C-alpha positions as CSV (number, residue, x, y, z in Angstrom):
1,M,80.9,113.3,120.1
2,R,80.2,109.5,119.0
3,P,82.9,107.4,119.4
4,I,81.4,104.1,117.6
5,L,80.1,105.0,114.2
6,V,78.3,101.1,114.1
7,N,78.2,97.5,114.7
8,I,78.7,95.5,111.7
9,P,77.4,91.5,112.4
10,A,81.4,89.8,112.9
11,K,80.3,86.4,111.1
12,L,79.7,88.6,107.9
13,L,83.0,90.4,107.9
14,F,85.1,87.0,108.5
15,V,83.2,85.8,105.4
16,A,84.1,89.2,104.2
17,A,87.3,88.8,104.3
18,L,88.1,85.4,102.8
19,L,86.7,86.3,99.9
20,L,88.3,89.6,99.5
21,A,91.5,87.5,100.2
22,A,90.5,84.9,97.5
23,G,89.8,87.4,94.8
24,A,93.0,89.6,95.6
25,F,95.3,86.1,95.3
26,A,93.9,85.2,92.2
27,R,94.5,88.6,90.9
28,D,97.7,88.6,91.2
29,L,97.7,84.9,89.9
30,I,96.5,86.7,86.4
31,R,98.7,90.0,86.5
32,R,101.5,87.1,87.2
33,R,101.1,85.2,84.1
34,R,100.9,88.1,81.9
35,D,104.5,89.2,83.6
36,R,106.7,87.2,85.5
37,T,108.6,90.2,87.4
38,V,105.4,91.8,88.9
39,P,105.5,91.1,92.3
40,W,103.2,89.2,95.0
41,S,100.5,91.6,96.6
42,S,100.4,91.2,100.6
43,T,96.5,92.3,100.4
44,P,95.8,88.8,100.2
45,L,97.7,87.9,103.7
46,Y,96.9,91.3,105.6
47,L,93.1,89.9,104.8
48,L,93.8,86.3,106.2
49,I,95.3,87.6,109.1
50,G,92.0,89.8,109.9
51,A,89.9,87.0,109.5
52,E,92.4,85.1,111.6
53,L,92.1,87.7,114.3
54,L,88.0,87.7,113.8
55,I,88.4,83.9,114.7
56,Y,90.7,83.8,117.9
57,F,89.4,87.0,119.6
58,K,85.7,85.5,118.8
59,T,86.2,82.1,119.7
60,D,88.8,82.3,122.0
61,S,90.6,79.6,119.8
62,I,93.8,79.9,116.7
63,L,91.9,77.3,114.5
64,P,88.0,77.8,113.2
65,S,85.9,75.1,114.5
66,A,82.2,74.0,113.7
67,T,81.5,74.6,117.9
68,G,82.9,78.2,117.6
69,F,80.7,79.5,114.3
70,A,78.2,77.6,116.4
71,H,77.9,80.4,119.4
72,P,76.8,83.9,118.4
73,W,79.8,86.4,117.6
74,T,79.6,89.8,119.3
75,P,79.3,92.4,116.4
76,V,82.5,94.3,115.6
77,P,82.2,98.1,116.4
78,I,83.4,100.5,113.8
79,Y,84.8,103.3,116.0
80,A,84.8,107.2,114.4
81,Y,88.8,107.3,115.0
82,G,89.0,104.0,112.7
83,V,87.1,105.8,110.1
84,M,88.7,108.7,110.2
85,L,92.0,107.2,110.1
86,G,90.9,105.4,106.6
87,T,89.8,108.1,105.3
88,S,93.4,109.8,105.5
89,L,94.5,106.9,104.1
90,V,92.7,106.7,101.3
91,V,93.1,110.1,100.8
92,G,96.8,110.0,101.7
93,W,97.0,107.2,98.8
94,F,95.4,110.0,95.6
95,I,97.5,112.8,96.6
96,V,100.9,110.4,96.7
97,M,99.5,108.9,93.3
98,N,98.7,111.9,91.7
99,L,101.8,113.8,93.4
100,A,104.3,110.9,92.1
101,G,102.9,111.1,88.5
102,K,103.7,114.8,88.3
103,D,107.2,114.6,89.7
104,G,108.3,111.8,87.5
105,L,108.1,108.3,90.3
106,D,107.0,105.4,89.0
107,Q,103.3,105.1,90.5
108,E,103.4,101.8,91.0
109,E,106.7,101.7,92.9
110,A,105.5,104.8,94.6
111,G,102.2,102.8,95.7
112,Q,103.9,100.2,97.1
113,V,106.3,102.7,99.6
114,Y,103.1,104.0,100.3
115,M,101.7,101.1,101.6
116,W,104.4,99.8,103.9
117,S,104.6,103.3,105.4
118,A,101.1,103.5,106.3
119,V,101.1,100.3,107.7
120,W,104.6,100.9,109.4
121,S,103.2,104.3,110.5
122,I,100.2,102.4,112.3
123,I,102.6,100.2,114.3
124,G,104.9,103.0,114.9
125,S,102.1,105.1,116.3
126,R,101.0,102.2,118.5
127,L,104.7,101.7,119.7
128,L,104.9,105.2,121.0
129,Y,102.0,105.1,122.5
130,V,102.5,101.5,124.2
131,F,105.8,102.9,125.7
132,T,105.0,106.2,127.1
133,N,102.0,104.6,128.6
134,L,103.6,101.2,129.7
135,S,101.2,100.7,133.1
136,E,98.2,100.0,131.0
137,F,99.6,96.9,130.1
138,K,98.7,94.0,131.4
139,D,100.0,91.7,128.7
140,I,101.3,91.3,124.7
141,T,97.9,90.8,123.3
142,Q,97.1,94.0,125.4
143,V,99.1,95.6,122.6
144,V,97.4,95.0,119.3
145,M,93.9,95.8,120.9
146,V,94.3,99.4,119.4
147,N,90.9,100.3,121.3
148,R,92.4,100.0,124.3
149,G,94.0,103.1,124.4
150,G,95.6,104.8,121.6
151,L,98.1,106.0,119.2
152,V,100.4,108.7,119.1
153,A,101.4,110.8,115.8
154,Y,105.0,111.0,115.5
155,G,105.0,107.3,116.5
156,G,103.4,107.2,113.0
157,M,105.4,109.6,111.4
158,I,109.0,108.3,112.9
159,G,107.5,104.8,112.1
160,G,106.1,105.8,108.2
161,F,109.7,107.5,107.7
162,L,111.9,104.4,108.7
163,A,109.9,102.6,106.1
164,S,109.9,104.8,103.5
165,V,114.0,104.8,103.7
166,Y,114.1,101.0,103.2
167,C,111.8,101.3,100.7
168,C,112.8,103.6,98.7
169,R,116.5,102.4,98.9
170,K,115.0,99.0,98.0
171,R,113.5,100.4,94.9
172,G,116.0,103.3,93.6
173,I,113.9,105.5,94.7
174,P,115.6,109.2,95.9
175,L,114.6,109.5,99.3
176,L,114.2,113.7,99.2
177,Q,112.0,112.8,96.0
178,W,109.4,110.5,98.2
179,A,109.4,112.4,100.9
180,D,108.4,115.6,99.0
181,V,105.7,113.7,97.1
182,A,104.4,112.0,100.5
183,A,104.8,115.0,103.0
184,P,101.3,116.7,101.6
185,S,99.3,113.2,102.4
186,V,100.9,113.2,106.0
187,V,99.7,116.8,107.0
188,L,96.0,116.2,105.3
189,G,95.9,113.2,107.4
190,T,96.8,114.7,110.5
191,A,93.7,116.9,109.7
192,I,91.3,114.5,108.8
193,T,92.4,111.8,111.8
194,R,92.1,114.3,114.3
195,V,88.2,114.8,113.5
196,G,88.2,111.3,114.4
197,C,90.1,112.1,117.8
198,L,87.3,114.9,118.5
199,L,84.8,112.3,117.6
200,F,85.8,109.7,120.3
201,G,86.7,112.2,122.9
202,C,90.3,111.9,123.3
203,D,93.2,113.8,123.1
204,F,91.5,116.9,124.6
205,G,92.4,120.4,126.0
206,A,93.0,121.8,129.0
207,R,89.5,124.0,130.9
208,S,89.3,127.0,129.5
209,S,87.0,130.0,129.7
210,L,87.2,130.8,125.7
211,P,84.1,131.3,123.4
212,W,85.3,128.3,121.6
213,A,85.5,126.0,124.1
214,I,83.5,122.5,124.0
215,R,82.4,120.1,126.4
216,F,82.0,116.7,126.3
217,P,79.3,114.4,127.7
218,Q,79.5,112.1,130.6
219,G,81.7,109.2,130.5
220,S,83.6,111.2,128.4
221,P,87.7,111.0,128.5
222,A,87.2,114.7,129.3
223,W,84.7,114.6,132.0
224,N,86.4,111.3,133.7
225,H,89.6,113.3,134.3
226,H,87.6,116.3,135.6
227,V,85.6,113.8,137.9
228,R,88.7,112.6,139.1
229,D,90.7,115.5,139.3
230,F,89.0,118.8,139.3
231,G,86.3,118.1,141.4
232,L,83.4,117.8,139.0
233,T,80.2,116.0,140.3
234,Q,79.2,112.3,138.7
235,S,76.0,114.2,138.2
236,A,77.2,116.4,135.8
237,P,75.6,115.9,132.1
238,Y,79.0,117.2,130.6
239,S,82.5,118.2,131.7
240,Y,84.3,121.8,131.9
241,P,84.5,123.5,128.6
242,V,87.7,122.8,127.2
243,H,89.9,123.7,124.6
244,P,89.2,122.3,120.8
245,T,92.6,121.1,120.5
246,Q,91.2,118.3,118.0
247,I,90.3,121.4,116.1
248,Y,93.3,123.2,116.4
249,E,95.6,120.5,115.0
250,S,92.7,119.9,112.2
251,L,93.6,123.8,111.0
252,V,97.1,123.1,111.5
253,G,97.3,120.2,109.1
254,L,94.8,121.9,106.7
255,S,97.1,125.1,107.3
256,L,100.2,123.1,106.4
257,F,98.6,121.4,103.5
258,A,97.7,124.2,101.3
259,L,101.6,125.6,102.5
260,L,103.2,122.6,101.1
261,M,101.1,122.9,98.2
262,L,102.1,126.4,97.6
263,I,106.0,125.3,98.5
264,R,105.9,122.4,95.7
265,K,104.6,125.6,92.9
266,Y,107.3,127.1,93.8
267,R,110.2,125.0,95.4
268,T,114.0,125.6,94.0
269,F,115.3,122.4,95.3
270,S,114.3,119.0,96.4
271,G,113.3,118.6,99.9
272,Q,111.5,121.7,100.4
273,V,108.4,120.4,101.0
274,F,109.4,117.8,103.4
275,L,111.3,120.5,105.3
276,G,107.9,122.2,105.3
277,W,106.2,119.3,106.8
278,V,109.0,119.4,109.7
279,L,109.7,122.7,110.6
280,G,106.2,123.7,110.1
281,Y,104.7,120.8,112.5
282,G,107.3,120.7,114.5
283,I,106.6,124.5,115.1
284,M,103.1,124.0,115.9
285,R,102.8,120.6,118.1
286,P,104.8,121.6,120.6
287,L,102.7,125.0,121.0
288,I,98.7,123.0,120.7
289,E,100.5,120.5,123.6
290,I,100.4,123.5,125.8
291,V,97.0,123.4,126.0
292,R,96.5,119.9,126.3
293,D,95.1,118.0,129.2
294,D,94.8,114.8,128.7
295,D,97.2,112.5,131.1
296,Q,98.5,109.8,128.5
297,R,101.4,111.8,126.6
298,G,104.1,110.5,128.7
299,N,107.1,112.8,129.5
300,V,110.5,113.4,128.8
301,G,112.0,116.0,131.8
302,S,109.2,119.0,131.7
303,L,108.3,118.5,128.2
304,S,105.6,115.9,126.8
305,T,106.8,113.0,124.6
306,S,105.2,115.1,121.6
307,Q,106.7,118.0,122.7
308,F,110.4,116.7,122.5
309,I,110.1,115.0,119.5
310,G,108.8,118.2,118.0
311,I,111.8,120.6,119.3
312,V,114.1,117.3,117.7
313,S,112.5,117.8,114.6
314,V,113.3,121.0,114.3
315,V,116.8,121.1,115.2
316,L,117.3,118.6,112.7
317,G,115.1,119.6,109.8
318,I,117.3,123.1,110.1
319,A,120.3,121.2,110.1
320,L,118.9,119.4,107.2
321,F,117.8,122.6,105.8
322,V,121.5,124.0,105.6
323,S,123.2,121.1,104.6
324,L,120.8,120.9,101.2
325,L,121.1,124.9,100.8
326,R,124.5,124.5,100.4
327,K,124.3,121.2,98.4
328,Y,122.0,123.4,96.1
329,R,124.3,126.1,95.7
330,R,127.5,124.1,95.0
331,D,125.3,121.9,92.2
332,P,121.9,123.2,91.8
333,D,120.9,120.8,88.8
334,S,121.5,117.4,91.3
335,L,119.1,118.6,93.6
336,R,116.3,119.3,91.3
337,L,115.2,115.4,91.3
338,W,111.6,116.1,89.9
339,E,113.3,116.9,86.5
340,H,115.3,113.4,86.2
341,V,113.0,110.7,86.3
342,P,114.5,107.7,88.3
343,V,114.8,103.7,87.1
344,P,112.3,101.8,89.0
345,A,113.4,98.3,90.9
346,Q,111.0,96.9,88.8
347,A,112.3,98.2,85.4
348,K,115.5,97.2,86.1
349,A,114.6,94.0,87.2
350,K,113.1,93.5,84.2
351,A,116.0,94.6,81.9
352,K,117.8,92.2,83.4
353,V,115.7,89.2,83.2
354,E,115.7,90.4,79.2
355,E,119.0,90.8,79.5
356,G,119.5,87.1,80.5
357,G,117.4,85.7,78.4
358,G,119.1,87.5,75.4
359,S,122.2,86.0,76.4
360,K,120.8,82.7,76.3
361,R,119.8,83.0,73.2
362,R,123.1,84.3,72.0
363,K,124.7,81.7,73.8
364,R,123.0,78.7,71.6
365,R,123.6,79.8,68.3
């Protein structure tokens, strides 16, 4: 267990954010000088927001000041969970870019959809955690402090899916085609992120005497839980042995990734890869929840929040499978979307601009 990997000087991080924002903005200016239809990137905005958050949390002021910079800033801890989450997003990016190219999707459009889906997956995962643990938060500022509490995987999946629906509709990308491209990155991302959970010590399992059970050190969430509720002495260096539920879910994620890539190879209609994720994770996650013992998961009746969402997703997934299968039998070609290259929204906009320019030239004649 190693919740904090390294501490970074806060002022150095602030300067780096400003320089990167300026560089990203300059890059966009150059690209738009070459092609006016290229959209502005939101990267500079996010970097500036990050710099502003550093100022706020380190100086208790919204605006930068000489006084604030004169005082020493406490370093920014780089948490193991955050590193694994970032790693999963980077790995997911490369997977999506690769699969998008193979399925005929415009990679630039796919990259933008992925970016917004990733942002809203983090927001969604945080919101679901807050919703299921409202008593932990006294004011709104604590909600954005992700080191206080945590994230819920299903919240991220729901947030990312809703963002994908909006972005695909806006860009004219078939949702099922995008879902088949994105699903493998999601399950592999889950496998990577759970390594962060293991290093941080969260999402631990119930007590177990199995030979592969693991112990967490003094001060960890599992140790605190056992001291508080199961009579473990405060001098104990480790918790009781528990199910390594983080490892269980990492193995499930890796297995599902292999399964989805196999489905891609032999699929007959679009949506099968996506359904493989929905049904596979929807079945396995509630089973893992049975041997989890952390008390921050929320409940819906006798079920944990994730068990409830998993069961609902399986029911909806089966209904979608039946619907798609019927549609495929009626018109097979209409559901083999990877064989039809969609026209990206950016290309459509460029065509309209060129068409408009051509009509103006004809009028001048």
